[in-house]
C-alpha positions in Angstrom: 7.6 11.0 12.5 4.1 9.7 11.6 4.3 7.2 8.7 1.3 5.7 6.9 1.9 2.5 4.9 -0.7 1.4 2.4 0.1 -2.2 1.5 1.2 -4.9 3.9 3.0 -7.2 1.6 6.7 -8.0 1.8 8.0 -4.4 1.1 5.3 -2.7 3.1 5.6 -5.0 6.2 9.4 -4.8 6.0 9.3 -1.0 6.0 6.8 -1.1 8.9 9.2 -3.2 10.9 12.1 -0.9 10.2 10.4 2.3 10.8 8.6 1.2 14.0 11.8 -0.3 15.2 13.5 3.0 15.3 10.6 4.8 16.9 8.5 6.2 14.1 4.7 5.9 14.6 3.4 3.6 11.9 -0.2 3.2 10.7 -0.4 0.1 8.4 -3.2 -0.7 6.0 -4.0 -3.4 3.5 -6.9 -4.1 1.1 -8.7 -6.6 3.4 -9.2 -4.5 6.5 -7.4 -3.8 9.8 -8.7 -6.9 11.5 -6.6 -9.1 9.1 -3.4 -7.4 10.2 -3.6 -8.3 13.9 -1.0 -11.0 13.8 1.4 -9.0 11.7 1.1 -5.9 14.0 1.6 -8.1 17.1 4.9 -9.4 15.6 6.4 -5.9 15.1 8.3 -4.2 17.9 7.5 -0.5 18.2 4.6 1.9 17.7 2.5 0.4 14.9 -1.3 -0.1 14.5 -3.6 -1.4 11.9 -5.9 1.0 10.1 -7.8 1.5 6.9 -6.0 2.9 3.8 -7.8 6.3 4.2 -6.7 6.4 7.9 -3.1 5.6 7.0 -3.1 8.4 4.4 -4.5 10.9 6.8 -2.2 9.8 9.6 1.1 9.9 7.8 3.4 12.9 7.4 4.9 10.5 5.0 2.8 7.8 3.3 4.3 4.7 1.7 2.4 3.2 -1.3 3.4 -0.4 -1.4 0.7 -1.9 -3.7 0.8 -3.2 -7.3 0.5 -0.3 -9.8 -2.7 -1.9 -11.2 -4.5 -1.2 -7.9 -3.7 2.5 -7.5 -7.3 3.3 -8.4 -8.1 1.9 -4.9 -6.0 4.5 -3.1 -7.6 7.3 -1.1 -6.4 9.9 -3.6 -7.8 13.0 -1.9 -6.1 12.1 1.4 -2.8 11.8 -0.3 -2.9 15.3 -1.7 0.2 17.4 -0.8 1.6 14.6 1.3 5.1 13.2 0.9 4.4 9.9 -0.8 6.9 7.1 -1.3 6.1 5.0 -4.4 7.7 1.6 -4.0 6.0 0.1 -7.1 6.7 -0.6 -10.7 4.5 -1.0 -13.7 4.4 -4.6 -14.8 2.4 -5.2 -18.1 2.3 -8.9 -17.4 0.5 -8.3 -14.1 -1.2 -4.9 -14.5 -3.6 -3.9 -17.2 -1.8 -2.5 -20.2 -1.6 1.3 -20.5 -0.4 2.6 -23.8 1.5 5.6 -22.5 3.4 3.3 -20.1 4.0 0.6 -22.8 5.5 3.2 -25.1 7.4 4.9 -22.3 6.0 8.3 -22.9 5.5 8.6 -19.1 6.2 6.5 -16.0 4.0 4.8 -13.4 5.4 7.1 -10.7 4.6 10.2 -12.7 1.0 9.0 -13.2 0.7 8.2 -9.5 2.1 11.7 -8.6 -0.5 13.3 -10.9 -3.3 11.2 -9.6 -2.5 12.1 -6.0 -1.2 15.6 -6.5 1.4 14.7 -3.9 5.1 15.3 -3.4 6.0 11.9 -4.7 9.4 10.2 -4.3 10.2 6.9 -6.0 12.2 4.6 -3.7 12.5 1.0 -2.6 11.2 -0.1 -6.0 14.5 -1.6 -7.1 15.5 -3.6 -4.0 14.4 -7.2 -3.2 12.5 -7.4 0.0 14.9 -9.9 1.6 17.8 -7.4 1.0 15.8 -4.6 2.5 15.0 -6.8 5.5 18.5 -8.2 6.2 21.2 -5.9 4.8 20.9 -2.6 6.7 24.2 -1.6 8.1 25.6 1.2 10.3 27.0 4.3 8.6 30.6 3.7 7.5 30.2 0.0 7.3 32.0 -1.2 4.1 29.1 -3.5 3.4 26.4 -0.8 3.6 24.3 -0.8 0.4 22.7 2.0 -1.5 19.1 2.6 -2.6 18.3 4.9 -5.6 15.6 7.6 -5.2 14.1 10.1 -7.5 11.7 13.0 -7.2 10.9 16.5 -8.2 10.4 18.1 -4.8 13.7 18.6 -3.0 12.3 18.7 0.5 10.4 15.5 -0.1 13.5 13.8 -1.5 15.5 14.9 1.6 12.9 13.5 3.9 12.9 10.1 2.2 16.7 10.1 2.0 16.8 10.6 5.8 14.5 7.6 6.3 16.7 5.5 4.1 19.8 6.4 6.1 18.0 5.7 9.4 17.3 2.1 8.4 20.8 1.3 7.4 21.2 2.2 3.7 22.7 5.0 1.7 20.3 7.0 -0.5 21.6 8.0 -4.0 19.6 10.6 -5.9 18.9 9.5 -9.4 17.4 12.8 -10.5 13.9 14.0 -11.3 10.9 11.7 -11.1 10.6 11.0 -14.9 14.2 10.8 -16.1 15.7 9.7 -12.8 13.0 7.2 -12.1 13.5 5.5 -15.4 17.1 4.8 -14.3 16.0 2.4 -11.5 13.1 0.7 -13.1 13.0 -3.0 -13.9 15.4 -3.8 -16.7 18.0 -1.3 -15.8 21.4 -2.3 -14.6 20.9 -1.0 -11.1 17.6 -2.8 -10.6 18.0 -5.5 -7.8 21.8 -4.8 -7.8 23.6 -4.9 -4.5 25.8 -1.8 -4.8 27.6 0.7 -2.6 26.7 4.4 -2.9 29.8 5.0 -5.0 29.0 2.1 -7.3 25.3 3.0 -7.6 26.1 6.7 -8.3 28.5 5.7 -11.1 26.0 3.4 -12.8 23.2 6.0 -12.5 25.4 8.7 -14.1 26.4 6.4 -16.9 22.8 5.4 -17.6 
């Protein structure tokens, strides 16, 4: 699969390592230009190259958005249209500019990103610490295998992202639709940053 990743911070670079390591073609972008990613790209085993954000969006069959919510205006919105987009971010009013409809919870940052990109957006990897994502992948059936919540409105897109999560050593657990389900694994919920098995995570999501 061709995967574009916009954002080369801890989550973005960790996903690049995982995806390239199992053979997916990865195009990685940041806000400072491809030339600033040379050292990172050289350290990753597998098919990965540095590109611009627009090139990553065009390249990917799946595109990971791993940038702070406050910078989504910098995204190549047209290139993300109709793509499977993975939103790894969270709205943080202490970091991002305040938005009244997010502050009063009348909508969510993922819904706003989905609407801005007109994409098949799936929220995932937003509730896991990057060190856990880096280090805790386990084979299927391992009793220490952890789960990752995902949410989205497009069933095919959710299935694609769930498959990627399984491939890198975690169990996906569907939290539901992007709005209601996504709210269940935002910061402040009892599954956020929790190290849970699929059974434990599913139970907490259903009790939320």
